[in-house]
Steps between C-alpha positions, in 0.01 A plus 500: 500500500529113454309364218535128608580283799874462406540880469331564825712246677828633335403858632426388851772540781759226448448340838134447417534356155544140614185521703311638209621239263391223750168663561427526115591152458279370779216714376542371141500141638193553719315683212615334177206630303554867610632760270796715624413864493618831612213697671512795738885508439529148647542149366213286539314192379153525342238239412224648273440837629596435861852581637562200726835605655740782469836576639729808566847587621566792718837624649537218758214268467253329248139473498260234376144624437206267469126493585410644847307178570822301435698706751214481762466120456881434545568763763630233745740356251624844403565576874659166557744579215592820682369721231290812502174536312276777400134452370628384154881456525775321678854660545820297514872562473824315450528471879143363519416337164158367421464120502431356157216299640330815627529675174338211333215484762430872472509493118258212479273643772496831308419314169198331673374842625535699178255502216689453170 
């Protein structure tokens, strides 16, 4: 089991590693005061006691997990990017990456809606 973000990314399928590195960098930029953590076996960003965003790699895709309210508020932007969303996550792949601006938008919306 990975103990930090670098180890998690290194253990991910090779085609997904560039996406994860980019996602991590975009989240770190959007949430500069957040602490990088591993929670629920996934890398994430926490402010106070609240996990603002997390991400994961699967066999062929990645997921970004944020507050349900952030997903709902930006459902049209997610759909316009051609991505699929669940209540609290958005999946993307090397063939259909998530735009950096959307990562930032979702992270900031999740931050507003979480109680640190």
